[in-house]
N, CA, C and O atoms as CSV, one atom per row, in Angstrom:
chain,resi,resn,atom,element,x,y,z
A,1,MET,N,N,1.057,-1.297,-0.154
A,1,MET,CA,C,0.183,0.210,-0.102
A,1,MET,C,C,0.985,1.423,0.068
A,1,MET,O,O,1.690,1.756,1.020
A,2,SER,N,N,0.737,2.034,-1.060
A,2,SER,CA,C,1.627,3.138,-0.974
A,2,SER,C,C,1.373,4.418,-0.255
A,2,SER,O,O,0.156,4.554,-0.130
A,3,THR,N,N,2.032,5.406,0.265
A,3,THR,CA,C,1.066,6.275,0.998
A,3,THR,C,C,1.858,7.443,0.249
A,3,THR,O,O,2.879,7.394,-0.436
A,4,THR,N,N,0.954,8.615,0.652
A,4,THR,CA,C,1.187,9.980,0.444
A,4,THR,C,C,2.367,11.003,0.812
A,4,THR,O,O,2.232,11.356,1.984
A,5,PRO,N,N,3.354,11.529,0.265
A,5,PRO,CA,C,3.694,12.580,1.182
A,5,PRO,C,C,3.334,12.970,2.238
A,5,PRO,O,O,2.201,13.429,2.096
A,6,HIS,N,N,3.613,13.037,3.087
A,6,HIS,CA,C,3.497,13.983,4.524
A,6,HIS,C,C,2.438,13.857,5.066
A,6,HIS,O,O,1.987,14.672,5.870
A,7,SER,N,N,1.660,12.410,4.570
A,7,SER,CA,C,0.757,12.686,5.322
A,7,SER,C,C,0.071,11.152,6.384
A,7,SER,O,O,-0.780,11.005,7.262
A,8,GLY,N,N,0.913,10.391,5.743
A,8,GLY,CA,C,0.985,8.453,6.719
A,8,GLY,C,C,-0.224,7.928,6.036
A,8,GLY,O,O,-0.237,6.703,5.913
A,9,ARG,N,N,-1.294,8.615,5.541
A,9,ARG,CA,C,-2.234,7.845,4.865
A,9,ARG,C,C,-1.590,7.036,3.886
A,9,ARG,O,O,-0.412,7.017,3.530
A,10,SER,N,N,-2.788,6.226,3.435
A,10,SER,CA,C,-2.069,5.206,1.557
A,10,SER,C,C,-2.977,6.815,0.477
A,10,SER,O,O,-3.465,7.903,0.786
A,11,THR,N,N,-2.809,6.229,-0.489
A,11,THR,CA,C,-3.124,6.927,-1.654
A,11,THR,C,C,-4.507,6.775,-1.779
A,11,THR,O,O,-5.259,7.531,-2.395
A,12,ILE,N,N,-4.832,5.677,-1.113
A,12,ILE,CA,C,-6.496,5.116,-1.188
A,12,ILE,C,C,-7.510,6.016,-0.088
A,12,ILE,O,O,-8.513,6.685,-0.334
A,13,GLU,N,N,-6.833,5.747,1.181
A,13,GLU,CA,C,-7.446,6.826,2.220
A,13,GLU,C,C,-7.238,8.311,1.368
A,13,GLU,O,O,-8.249,8.705,0.787
A,14,SER,N,N,-6.299,8.958,1.278
A,14,SER,CA,C,-6.363,10.351,1.056
A,14,SER,C,C,-7.191,10.491,-0.754
A,14,SER,O,O,-6.892,11.520,-1.360
A,15,ILE,N,N,-7.919,9.728,-1.313
A,15,ILE,CA,C,-8.427,10.167,-1.917
A,15,ILE,C,C,-9.946,9.866,-1.997
A,15,ILE,O,O,-10.687,10.213,-2.916
A,16,VAL,N,N,-10.380,8.984,-0.604
A,16,VAL,CA,C,-11.718,8.870,-0.083
A,16,VAL,C,C,-11.772,10.015,0.625
A,16,VAL,O,O,-12.904,10.487,0.522
A,17,GLN,N,N,-10.682,11.038,1.662
A,17,GLN,CA,C,-10.769,11.943,2.167
A,17,GLN,C,C,-11.070,12.722,1.227
A,17,GLN,O,O,-11.883,13.465,1.777
A,18,GLU,N,N,-10.939,13.176,-0.166
A,18,GLU,CA,C,-10.977,14.529,-0.645
A,18,GLU,C,C,-12.741,13.982,-1.311
A,18,GLU,O,O,-13.647,14.815,-1.307
A,19,LEU,N,N,-12.943,12.819,-1.730
A,19,LEU,CA,C,-14.162,12.096,-2.324
A,19,LEU,C,C,-15.266,12.841,-1.182
A,19,LEU,O,O,-15.912,13.859,-1.429
A,20,GLU,N,N,-15.307,12.043,0.160
A,20,GLU,CA,C,-15.732,12.580,0.817
A,20,GLU,C,C,-16.444,14.652,1.098
A,20,GLU,O,O,-17.445,15.279,1.448
A,21,LYS,N,N,-15.552,14.775,0.798
A,21,LYS,CA,C,-15.556,16.690,0.808
A,21,LYS,C,C,-16.403,16.810,-0.135
A,21,LYS,O,O,-17.417,17.437,0.171
A,22,THR,N,N,-16.312,16.287,-1.547
A,22,THR,CA,C,-16.297,16.868,-2.697
A,22,THR,C,C,-18.236,16.364,-2.727
A,22,THR,O,O,-18.803,15.415,-2.184
A,23,PRO,N,N,-18.854,17.637,-3.725
A,23,PRO,CA,C,-20.215,17.412,-4.230
A,23,PRO,C,C,-20.606,15.882,-5.104
A,23,PRO,O,O,-20.042,15.395,-6.083
A,24,GLU,N,N,-21.601,15.462,-4.441
A,24,GLU,CA,C,-21.825,14.178,-5.287
A,24,GLU,C,C,-22.028,14.052,-6.943
A,24,GLU,O,O,-21.935,12.941,-7.463
A,25,PRO,N,N,-22.279,15.115,-7.662
A,25,PRO,CA,C,-22.173,15.229,-8.772
A,25,PRO,C,C,-20.939,14.979,-9.377
A,25,PRO,O,O,-20.663,14.261,-10.338
A,26,MET,N,N,-20.245,15.679,-8.669
A,26,MET,CA,C,-18.420,15.869,-9.306
A,26,MET,C,C,-18.170,14.178,-8.295
A,26,MET,O,O,-17.252,13.485,-8.734
A,27,GLN,N,N,-18.944,13.602,-7.049
A,27,GLN,CA,C,-18.237,12.121,-7.045
A,27,GLN,C,C,-18.579,11.052,-8.513
A,27,GLN,O,O,-17.974,10.082,-8.970
A,28,LEU,N,N,-20.014,11.879,-9.002
A,28,LEU,CA,C,-20.117,10.762,-9.840
A,28,LEU,C,C,-19.496,11.051,-11.057
A,28,LEU,O,O,-19.652,10.156,-11.887
A,29,SER,N,N,-18.834,12.022,-11.437
A,29,SER,CA,C,-18.170,12.507,-12.748
A,29,SER,C,C,-16.695,12.092,-12.601
A,29,SER,O,O,-15.900,12.505,-13.445
A,30,VAL,N,N,-16.212,11.206,-11.466
A,30,VAL,CA,C,-15.116,10.899,-10.639
A,30,VAL,C,C,-14.981,9.381,-11.243
A,30,VAL,O,O,-13.986,8.926,-11.808
A,31,LEU,N,N,-16.529,8.538,-10.928
A,31,LEU,CA,C,-16.670,7.727,-10.511
A,31,LEU,C,C,-16.749,6.992,-12.310
A,31,LEU,O,O,-16.094,5.958,-12.446
A,32,ALA,N,N,-17.316,7.383,-13.262
A,32,ALA,CA,C,-17.293,8.079,-14.405
A,32,ALA,C,C,-16.145,7.871,-14.873
A,32,ALA,O,O,-16.022,7.074,-15.803
A,33,PHE,N,N,-15.255,8.407,-14.443
A,33,PHE,CA,C,-13.506,8.377,-15.420
A,33,PHE,C,C,-13.344,7.211,-14.566
A,33,PHE,O,O,-14.231,6.379,-14.758
A,34,ILE,N,N,-12.727,6.979,-13.931
A,34,ILE,CA,C,-12.410,5.847,-13.238
A,34,ILE,C,C,-12.929,4.375,-13.736
A,34,ILE,O,O,-12.416,3.267,-13.576
A,35,ARG,N,N,-14.319,4.829,-14.500
A,35,ARG,CA,C,-14.534,3.324,-14.545
A,35,ARG,C,C,-14.208,2.964,-16.308
A,35,ARG,O,O,-14.052,1.883,-16.877
A,36,SER,N,N,-14.191,4.653,-16.931
A,36,SER,CA,C,-12.862,5.136,-18.294
A,36,SER,C,C,-11.699,3.998,-18.572
A,36,SER,O,O,-11.319,3.356,-19.552
A,37,LEU,N,N,-11.331,4.099,-17.144
A,37,LEU,CA,C,-10.201,3.742,-17.501
A,37,LEU,C,C,-9.703,2.665,-18.085
A,37,LEU,O,O,-10.557,1.785,-18.198
A,38,ASP,N,N,-8.153,2.243,-18.707
A,38,ASP,CA,C,-8.677,0.496,-19.188
A,38,ASP,C,C,-7.263,0.443,-18.399
A,38,ASP,O,O,-6.356,1.164,-18.816
A,39,VAL,N,N,-6.989,-0.609,-16.969
A,39,VAL,CA,C,-5.821,-0.645,-16.693
A,39,VAL,C,C,-5.654,-2.171,-17.148
A,39,VAL,O,O,-4.890,-2.745,-16.372
A,40,SER,N,N,-6.098,-2.951,-18.099
A,40,SER,CA,C,-6.163,-4.310,-18.043
A,40,SER,C,C,-4.497,-4.719,-18.142
A,40,SER,O,O,-3.952,-5.742,-17.727
A,41,ASP,N,N,-3.945,-3.646,-18.784
A,41,ASP,CA,C,-2.670,-4.232,-19.163
A,41,ASP,C,C,-1.773,-3.083,-18.201
A,41,ASP,O,O,-0.941,-2.439,-18.840
A,42,ILE,N,N,-1.853,-2.861,-17.109
A,42,ILE,CA,C,-0.544,-1.444,-16.193
A,42,ILE,C,C,-0.713,-3.546,-15.607
A,42,ILE,O,O,-1.674,-4.312,-15.537
A,43,PRO,N,N,0.664,-3.682,-15.347
A,43,PRO,CA,C,1.178,-4.265,-14.061
A,43,PRO,C,C,0.598,-3.469,-12.694
A,43,PRO,O,O,0.455,-2.297,-12.346
A,44,GLU,N,N,0.360,-4.743,-12.155
A,44,GLU,CA,C,-0.231,-4.133,-10.725
A,44,GLU,C,C,0.878,-3.601,-10.011
A,44,GLU,O,O,0.237,-2.992,-9.154
A,45,ASN,N,N,2.238,-3.350,-9.692
A,45,ASN,CA,C,2.970,-3.095,-8.872
A,45,ASN,C,C,3.573,-1.690,-9.779
A,45,ASN,O,O,4.457,-0.996,-9.274
A,46,HIS,N,N,3.294,-1.530,-10.448
A,46,HIS,CA,C,3.537,-0.479,-11.505
A,46,HIS,C,C,3.564,0.830,-10.821
A,46,HIS,O,O,2.993,1.244,-9.812
A,47,HIS,N,N,4.375,1.355,-11.640
A,47,HIS,CA,C,4.793,3.186,-10.728
A,47,HIS,C,C,5.345,4.028,-12.108
A,47,HIS,O,O,6.169,3.505,-12.859
A,48,PRO,N,N,4.838,5.284,-12.333
A,48,PRO,CA,C,4.715,6.342,-13.333
A,48,PRO,C,C,6.526,6.297,-13.098
A,48,PRO,O,O,7.018,6.233,-14.225
A,49,SER,N,N,7.457,6.307,-12.193
A,49,SER,CA,C,8.708,6.300,-12.430
A,49,SER,C,C,9.728,5.540,-13.051
A,49,SER,O,O,10.932,5.792,-13.034
A,50,GLU,N,N,9.212,4.682,-13.547
A,50,GLU,CA,C,9.401,3.175,-14.387
A,50,GLU,C,C,8.780,3.376,-15.777
A,50,GLU,O,O,8.679,2.495,-16.631
A,51,LEU,N,N,8.304,4.880,-15.911
A,51,LEU,CA,C,8.291,5.492,-17.776
A,51,LEU,C,C,9.467,5.341,-18.315
A,51,LEU,O,O,10.298,5.166,-17.424
A,52,PRO,N,N,10.064,5.322,-19.669
A,52,PRO,CA,C,11.508,5.724,-19.862
A,52,PRO,C,C,11.124,6.878,-20.258
A,52,PRO,O,O,10.001,7.107,-20.706
A,53,PRO,N,N,12.431,8.071,-20.068
A,53,PRO,CA,C,12.198,9.098,-20.571
A,53,PRO,C,C,11.513,9.566,-21.330
A,53,PRO,O,O,10.750,8.800,-21.919
A,54,ARG,N,N,11.478,10.864,-21.623
A,54,ARG,CA,C,10.255,11.411,-22.782
A,54,ARG,C,C,11.596,11.864,-24.171
A,54,ARG,O,O,12.576,12.491,-23.769
A,55,THR,N,N,11.555,11.661,-25.029
A,55,THR,CA,C,12.156,12.665,-25.817
A,55,THR,C,C,11.495,13.881,-26.821
A,55,THR,O,O,10.548,14.130,-27.567
A,56,LEU,N,N,12.779,14.450,-26.229
A,56,LEU,CA,C,11.732,15.800,-26.626
A,56,LEU,C,C,12.459,16.345,-28.549
A,56,LEU,O,O,13.282,15.789,-29.276
A,57,GLY,N,N,11.957,17.130,-28.656
A,57,GLY,CA,C,11.867,17.028,-30.339
A,57,GLY,C,C,11.774,16.578,-31.574
A,57,GLY,O,O,12.351,16.817,-32.635
A,58,LEU,N,N,10.727,15.707,-31.136
A,58,LEU,CA,C,10.005,14.483,-31.539
A,58,LEU,C,C,9.639,15.175,-32.861
A,58,LEU,O,O,10.101,14.997,-33.989
A,59,ASN,N,N,8.496,16.180,-32.333
A,59,ASN,CA,C,7.718,16.672,-33.484
A,59,ASN,C,C,8.332,18.322,-33.821
A,59,ASN,O,O,7.537,19.107,-34.338
A,60,ARG,N,N,9.187,18.608,-33.635
A,60,ARG,CA,C,9.771,19.931,-34.253
A,60,ARG,C,C,9.478,20.148,-35.660
A,60,ARG,O,O,9.861,19.370,-36.533
A,61,GLY,N,N,8.754,21.274,-35.903
A,61,GLY,CA,C,8.515,21.748,-37.105
A,61,GLY,C,C,7.366,21.882,-37.395
A,61,GLY,O,O,6.853,22.686,-38.173
A,62,ALA,N,N,6.594,20.538,-36.339
A,62,ALA,CA,C,5.000,19.968,-36.912
A,62,ALA,C,C,3.893,21.162,-36.375
A,62,ALA,O,O,2.683,21.004,-36.212
A,63,MET,N,N,4.584,22.235,-36.184
A,63,MET,CA,C,3.485,23.401,-36.020
A,63,MET,C,C,3.994,24.590,-36.446
A,63,MET,O,O,5.152,24.605,-36.862
A,64,LYS,N,N,3.402,25.507,-36.423
A,64,LYS,CA,C,3.843,27.268,-36.483
A,64,LYS,C,C,3.208,27.754,-35.861
A,64,LYS,O,O,1.981,27.745,-35.950
A,65,MET,N,N,3.908,28.358,-34.993
A,65,MET,CA,C,2.608,30.016,-34.502
A,65,MET,C,C,2.332,31.132,-35.228
A,65,MET,O,O,2.946,31.434,-36.251
A,66,SER,N,N,1.978,31.382,-35.039
A,66,SER,CA,C,1.504,32.933,-36.085
A,66,SER,C,C,2.629,34.092,-35.224
A,66,SER,O,O,3.090,34.067,-34.083
A,67,ASP,N,N,2.745,34.776,-36.027
A,67,ASP,CA,C,3.619,36.245,-35.038
A,67,ASP,C,C,2.470,36.929,-34.217
A,67,ASP,O,O,2.805,36.761,-33.044
A,68,ASP,N,N,1.891,37.264,-34.231
A,68,ASP,CA,C,0.683,37.560,-33.326
A,68,ASP,C,C,0.202,36.810,-32.427
A,68,ASP,O,O,-0.818,37.388,-32.052
A,69,PHE,N,N,0.324,35.855,-31.848
A,69,PHE,CA,C,0.169,35.088,-30.978
A,69,PHE,C,C,0.603,35.660,-29.415
A,69,PHE,O,O,0.080,34.839,-28.662
A,70,ASP,N,N,0.936,36.139,-29.021
A,70,ASP,CA,C,0.845,36.924,-28.227
A,70,ASP,C,C,0.137,38.473,-27.914
A,70,ASP,O,O,0.383,39.038,-26.848
A,71,GLU,N,N,-0.890,39.188,-29.095
A,71,GLU,CA,C,-1.198,40.386,-29.576
A,71,GLU,C,C,-2.795,39.900,-28.168
A,71,GLU,O,O,-2.941,38.741,-27.780
A,72,PRO,N,N,-3.287,40.519,-27.913
A,72,PRO,CA,C,-4.382,40.920,-27.014
A,72,PRO,C,C,-5.572,40.217,-28.159
A,72,PRO,O,O,-5.519,40.481,-29.360
A,73,LEU,N,N,-6.185,39.680,-27.807
A,73,LEU,CA,C,-7.663,39.741,-29.018
A,73,LEU,C,C,-8.754,40.565,-28.728
A,73,LEU,O,O,-9.020,41.047,-27.627
A,74,PRO,N,N,-9.674,40.770,-30.286
A,74,PRO,CA,C,-9.935,41.980,-30.086
A,74,PRO,C,C,-11.553,41.562,-29.584
A,74,PRO,O,O,-12.177,40.669,-30.158
A,75,ASP,N,N,-12.090,42.304,-28.493
A,75,ASP,CA,C,-13.172,42.674,-28.037
A,75,ASP,C,C,-14.267,41.491,-28.726
A,75,ASP,O,O,-14.657,40.654,-27.912
A,76,GLU,N,N,-14.738,41.367,-29.999
A,76,GLU,CA,C,-15.165,40.853,-30.794
A,76,GLU,C,C,-15.427,38.973,-30.356
A,76,GLU,O,O,-16.224,38.035,-30.317
A,77,PHE,N,N,-14.062,39.432,-30.113
A,77,PHE,CA,C,-13.928,37.603,-29.815
A,77,PHE,C,C,-14.199,37.321,-28.189
A,77,PHE,O,O,-13.842,36.205,-27.811
A,78,TRP,N,N,-14.659,38.005,-27.406
A,78,TRP,CA,C,-14.689,37.587,-26.330
A,78,TRP,C,C,-16.035,37.808,-25.914
A,78,TRP,O,O,-16.487,37.345,-24.867
A,79,LEU,N,N,-17.042,38.895,-27.158
A,79,LEU,CA,C,-18.452,39.306,-26.551
A,79,LEU,C,C,-19.086,38.192,-27.577
A,79,LEU,O,O,-20.009,37.527,-27.106
A,80,GLY,N,N,-18.817,38.004,-28.494
A,80,GLY,CA,C,-19.296,36.837,-29.809
A,80,GLY,C,C,-19.872,37.576,-31.209
A,80,GLY,O,O,-20.578,37.154,-32.125
A,81,GLU,N,N,-19.169,39.021,-30.916
A,81,GLU,CA,C,-20.063,39.665,-31.920
A,81,GLU,C,C,-19.159,39.643,-33.405
A,81,GLU,O,O,-17.929,39.630,-33.465
A,82,GLU,N,N,-20.038,39.644,-34.491
A,82,GLU,CA,C,-19.464,39.723,-35.620
A,82,GLU,C,C,-19.140,40.966,-36.161
A,82,GLU,O,O,-18.583,41.036,-37.256
């Protein structure tokens, strides 16, 4: 059973404690998300630190940012006017 940093509680205990403070509609969303996960091919003792390091630059040049990216958007954008 893993523990969360600085708490002494297990991960599942921490999750339950947080969910108990959450409104029921959000709890149902969390439940739906958990049920949507496909964990069938993840080993039981899997830990994220065991993943291979990411390789930077694999998609270099795949996109181009426009020259005016940092410019403010016009009021029409925010107000939905055309």
